[in-house]
N, C-alpha and C positions, 0 to 999 in steps of 0.2 A: 529286144529281139529274143533274148534267152527266155523271157517270160512267155512270149508267144509260142516258142517251141515247146516249152514245158506244158503250156495249156493244151496244145495239140496232142502231145503225148498223153496227157491225163485223159482227154476225151477218148482217145483210142483205147486206153486201158479200161475206162468205164464201159465202152461199147463191148470190148472183149469179155469183160466180167458179166455184163448183162446176157450176152450170147451164151456163155458157159452155164450160167444159172438156169436160163430157159431151156437149153439143150438137155441138161441133166434131168430137169423135171419131166420133159417130154419122153426121154428115154426110159426113165424109171416107171412112169405111169402109162406108157403107151398101150399096155395090154389090159387096161381097166375100163375101157369105154363101154363095154357091153355088160358090166356088172349090174345085176338086177336090183330092184327095190328090196329093202329089208326092214323089218321091225318098224320103227317110227316113220319110215318113209311112207307107209301106207296111210295112216291117219293125217300126216302132215302134207302129203302131196297127192297120192292116188285117190283118196276119198275126201279131199278138201275142195269142196265145190265152189267156195269163194275164190280160190285160185283158178279153178277151171273157167269161171265166168269173168275173171279179171275184175272182180268187184272190189275196187280200191276202198270204197266206203266200208264194206263189210270187213275187209282186212284191217283197216285202221281202227275200227270200233271193237273188234273182237280178239285180235291177235296180240299176244304179249311180245311178239317179235315181228312187227309189221314190215320192216325193211327186208328181212330175210324172206318173208312170204311174198313180197312184191317181186323179188328175184325169181322165186319159184313160179309165180304167175307169168312172168315173161318167158321162162323156159317152156311152160305149158302152152302159151300162146303160139310160140314158133315151132314147137316140136311135139306137142301133146305129151304122151307118156313114153316117148322114145328116150331111153336113158342116156344116149350118147350126148345130147345137149347138156344135160345136167352134169355129167362127168367133165365135159369140156369146160364149163364155167368153173367148176371146182378146181380144175387143173390151172386155169388161167389165174385164178385168185391165189393159188399156192405159189405160182411163179411170181406174181406181183408182190407177194409178201417177202419172198427171197430177195427181190430187187430193192424193195423198200428198206429191208434190213441192211442190205449192202450200203446204201447211201446214208442211212442213219449212222452207221458205224464209221463210214468214211468221214462224215462231217464231225463226228465226235472225236475220232483219232486226230484229225487235222486241227481240231480246236485245242486238244490237250497235249499234243505231242511236242511241239517245238518251243514251248514257252520257258521251261526251266529244267536244267540238268539235275536238279535235286529231287524231282518227282520220279519215283520208280517207273511210272508209266512213260514219262518223257524219256527215260533212259533207253527206250527202244531206238530213238533217233539221236545218235550221239555225234554224227559227222556232218549232217546237213544243216545249212543255215536256215533261218526262219522262213525266208521267202521262197525256198525251193521245196519240191515234193519228193520225199524219199519213197522208194518202192515199198517199204514196210507199211506205209500208210494205206496201200491197197491190199496188203496181204491179210491182215486181220479181218477186214470186212468181207473179203472174198472167201476166206476159210469159213467164217461163221455162216455165210449165206449158203455155201455149198453143203455144209453139214446139216443146216436146217432143212434144205430141200431134200437131201438124200436120206435123212434119218428114218429108219423103219417105223419109229413110233408115230410118224405122221400118216401112215398108211390109212388108218381108220378115219381120220379127219378128212382126208382127200377123197377116199373111195366110197365111204358111207355117205350117201347123198345128203341126208338130212343134217349131217355134221358140218355142212356148209356154214351152219351157224357159228361154229368156232373159227372157221377159216375166214369168213367174211367179216366177223367182228374183229379179227386180228388185222385184216386189211385196213379197216378204218382206224383201228388202234394205232398201228404203225404210221399211217398217213397223218394222223393228228400230231404225233410226236415229230415226224419229219417236218411238217409245216411250222410247228412251234419252234423247232431248231432254226429253220430258215428265217423266221421272224426276227431272231436276235443275232443272226450271223452277219458279220460285216458292219454292224451299226453300233458295236460296243455292247457290253452286257446289260446296260441299264437304259439305253436309248432306243425308243421305238419310233421309227419314222413312218411316213405315210405309206411307203412301199411295204414295210414290215407289217403294217396294220392289215394289209390284204392277206398276208400269210396267216395272221392271227384269226382273221375272219374265216379263212379256209379251214383252219384247225378247229374252230368252233363248229362249223358245219359238219366236218368229218367226225367230231366227237358226238354230235347229235345223232348221226347215222349209226355210229357204233352202239350208242345206248338203245337205239331202236332195233338193233340186230340181235343182241344177246346180253343178258344181265352181267356177264363177266366184265363188260366194259365199265361197270361202276368203279373199277379201280383205276381207270384211265387218268382222271384228274390228279390223283395222288401220285401216279408214276411220272406224270409231266412235272409236277412240283419237285419230286425227288431228283429227276434228271436236271432240272434247273439248278437245284442246290449243288449237285455234283459237278456239272460240266459248264454251266453258263454263269452262274453266280460264284462258282468255285468256293463254296462254303462260306461266302460272305453274306451274313444275314441281312445286312443293310441293303445290299444289292438285290437280294432275293425279295426283300420287302418292297422295293421299288417296282416289282413286277406284280404287285397284288391285284391290280385291275385285270391283268391277263389271266391270272389263276382263278379269280372270282368268276370270270367268264367261263373258264373250263369247268369249274365245280358246279356252275348253274345247270349244266347239261345233265347232271345226275337226276334232276327233276323228272326227266323222261323215263328213266328206269323206275323211279318211285311211282310215277303215274301208271306205268304199264304193269307193275308187279305188286304194288302195296296191298291191293285188295285181296290178293291170294297169299300174302306172305305169312299170315297166321297159320296157314296149313303146313308150313315148312319149318316153323320154329316152335319148340316146346321144351321147357325145362321141367315140366310136370311128369314125374316118374309114374304116376298113376294113370296118366292118359297118353302122353307122347304123341307122335305123328303116325297115323295109320300107314302101314306098308302093305303092298299087294300080296306078298307071299310069306310074311313073317309077322312076329308080334310088333306092336307099335314101338317106335324108336324115339327117344328124347334127343334134344339138341346136344346135351352133354354126352350121351352115348355115341351119337354120330361123331362128335369131336374126338372121343377116345378111339373110335374106329379109324378116323383119318390119321391119327398118330401112327397107325400101322400101314395105312395106304400110302402116305407120302414117301416113306423110305422105299416102298416098293416102286413108286413112280421114279425115284432117283435111280434105283437099280436098273429099271428099264431104259433110262436115258444112257447109262453107261454100258449096260449089257442087254440089248433089246431082244431077248429070247422068250419063247412061249407066249407070244402076243395073242390076245384073245379079244373077241368082239363082245362077249357076254360073260363076265366073271360071276362066280357064285361066292362072294366074299362074306365071311361071317361077321356078325355085328359084335363089337366089343362092348359088353354091358357093365363091366366093373374094372377097376384099376388093378392091374396085375404087374408083375415084374417087367415083362416085355414092354408094356405100355409106358411105364416110368422110364425105361431105358431109351425108348424111341423119343420120348419127350425131351430128355436131356441131349440126345443126339441132334435133334432138330434145333434145339436151343443153341447148341454149339455152333451149328452152321450160321445162325443169325448173328451170334456174337462175333464169329470170325469175319462175317461181312462188315460189321461195324469196325472191327479192328483193322481191316484192310483198307478203310476209307482213304487214308493218306498214303498208304504204301502201294496199293494196286487198285485204283478207282474202278477200272473196268470190271475186274473180278468182283469187287464189292457190290457194284451196281447190278451185275448179272445175278448174283445170289439174291439180292433184295428183290429184283424183278421176278424171279422164280416164285418166291414165297408170297409176294403181294398179289400177283396175277392169279395164283392158285387159291387164294384165300376165299373167294366167293363160293367155290364148289367143295373146298376141303376145310371147312371151319365148323360153324354151328348150324348152318342152314341144311336141314335134312332133305336129301335128294334120294329118290327111290333106288337108284343104282348108286351104290356108295363108291364105285370105281368105274371109270371109263377112260380109255386111252386117249380119246380125242380131247379130253380136258387138259392134256399136257401140251396141246398145240401152241397156245400163247405162252405158257410158262417156259417152254423149251427155248424160246428166244434168249432168255437169260442164261440157260445152260450153254448154248452155242457161243455166246459171248465169252464165257469163261474158258471153254475148250479151245476156241480159236486163239485167244490171247496166249494160253499156255503153249499151244503148238507153235505159234509165232516166236515166242521167246526161246523155246527149245531149238527150233530150226535156226534161229538167229545165232545162238551160241555155237552151233555146229559150223555155220558159215564163218563166224569170227575165228573159231579155232583153226 
């Protein structure tokens, strides 16, 4: 009887959380539906006649992001170039990402929370028995989702229509992780049942769709593996090894990114200082110079996450062409963050995982692959998931201390 009451209470809390997440997104972006096409919207949508003809064959054969272009084709089919429909889809995807993040963290917290009082994460729940649900289990997921939805850094990704690539890729990214978690939930960390196989199949399909949406999804199999190590296998390499078939399935989807991008990859990687990669409005940039530049860009990204001021759609960021004191300083600063994440693995897993998520998901656009615009705020959309995990955990701990006091 008590379990049924608890289940009903949980459902009500989930429903309320979903309503809050959705309502906040609608309120924040309710004045953006008439924002016009800008910059890359023109070649990607306005002048993309394969989309206008809904020519699936042409899209699949010529586009490096066919899943994204198919969504644009659907928008054009139903609304032509009326921007309202494009913005509406972007907003729905943003809402879906907030909801997916909520349930991913809910399943994660409920997996790691009640098992041991010796784990600092588990110390959040010190009074409830294993079979009950403490309100704190809802607090961190809800905090994280609301911060993710409302953070000003998401403005570009949600309102700049062509940045749907980041939002949609994140949808499939989070959906893959959610389904993977469900596959191993309730059946033991190493047992895969027929029922969980359906979840794994869904995760595989979602991963394929992510790979066909944007190249940032190439990090997805690695993040699923890291999540498994942290929260499903709990650091047990033997248990993790027993999941090798599931992870091989996930890693096989990278073939889609390779197929869609490999032919043009040589245009974006060059360590030849004499040649480099041609840039539209500046001298050629080598992959190493791009890496040095990103050592300056990433700390600025982190600053924007904490202090989102002076947001800009089109930055004029200088290229760092040699190693100077500031570059070395930023290198050690970022290395410190990574080392801190590893150090916190046993002490605060969620913080550790959030930091790792940020750097891994940012690696595609902020490493050695030269991209014409060295900085873009919508590139923080997926990495910001790791940031909100950390902030939500810290807020929950601080508020918990106040309540206890």
